[in-house]
Each structure stands twice: as C-alpha cells, then as structure tokens.
C-alpha positions in Angstrom: -0.1 0.2 -0.1 1.3 3.2 -1.0 1.7 6.5 1.7 -1.2 8.2 -0.2 -3.8 5.0 0.8 -2.0 4.4 4.4 -2.5 8.1 5.6 -6.4 7.9 4.0 -7.2 5.1 6.1 -5.3 6.1 9.0 -8.0 9.3 8.9 -10.8 7.1 8.3 -9.3 4.6 11.1 -9.0 8.1 13.4 -12.6 9.9 12.6 -14.8 6.7 12.6 -13.8 5.7 16.1 -13.8 9.5 17.4 -17.5 9.6 15.4 -18.2 5.6 17.0 -18.2 7.0 21.1 -20.1 10.0 20.4 -22.5 10.4 17.7 -22.9 7.1 15.6 -21.6 3.6 17.3 -21.8 1.5 13.8 -19.6 3.9 12.8 -16.5 1.8 15.1 -17.2 -1.4 12.3 -15.4 1.3 9.2 -12.8 1.6 12.5 -12.1 -1.5 12.9 -12.6 -2.3 8.6 -9.4 0.6 8.5 -7.2 -1.4 11.6 -6.9 -4.5 9.9 -6.0 -3.3 6.2 -3.5 -0.4 8.5 -2.1 -2.9 10.6 1.0 -3.7 8.2 1.8 -0.2 7.3 1.9 1.6 10.0 3.0 0.7 14.1 0.8 -1.6 15.5 -0.3 0.4 18.3 -2.0 3.0 16.6 -3.9 -0.2 13.9 -4.2 -2.2 17.9 -5.9 1.6 19.3 -7.5 2.8 16.5 -9.3 -1.3 16.0 -9.9 -1.6 20.0 -11.5 2.2 20.2 -14.0 0.5 17.6 -14.6 -2.6 18.7 -15.5 -1.5 22.5 -17.9 0.8 21.0 -19.5 -1.7 18.6 -19.6 -4.1 21.1 -20.9 -1.6 23.9 -24.2 -0.9 21.6 -24.4 -4.8 21.0 -25.2 -4.7 24.8 -27.7 -1.8 24.7 -29.4 -3.2 22.4 -29.5 -6.2 23.6 -30.7 -4.5 27.3 -34.1 -3.2 25.5 
C-alpha cells in the first residue's frame, strides 16, 4: 500500500473511531476495517488503538441493544 492510501486509512480510522464513541456507534465497524488494513503499514499500537476503540464502541452498542 502506498503512503497516500495509508494516510487515508489512518485518517478514516481515527475519524470513525471518534465518531463511534460520540455520534454513531456503527461507524466502529469502519474503524475496525481501517485498523485491519493498517496493521502491516503503521505501528501496531496505532492499529490496535483504532481497532480497539471501534470494537469497544460496537460491543457497547450491541450490549445496549440486547438490554432493550
């Protein structure tokens, strides 16, 4: 993957992770996908952090929906 694509996935992952925490929890799926694509391109810490925030948000949303 070239550097432009890596920066796009990094930006998309960060924005969707933040959006999943505050606005739309389903966007955590986008951040998890971005983290998957970035796994070999950037530091694993960034990849795990972006994917972890997205997964946490999606899991929290699923638990909330199951308790309704």
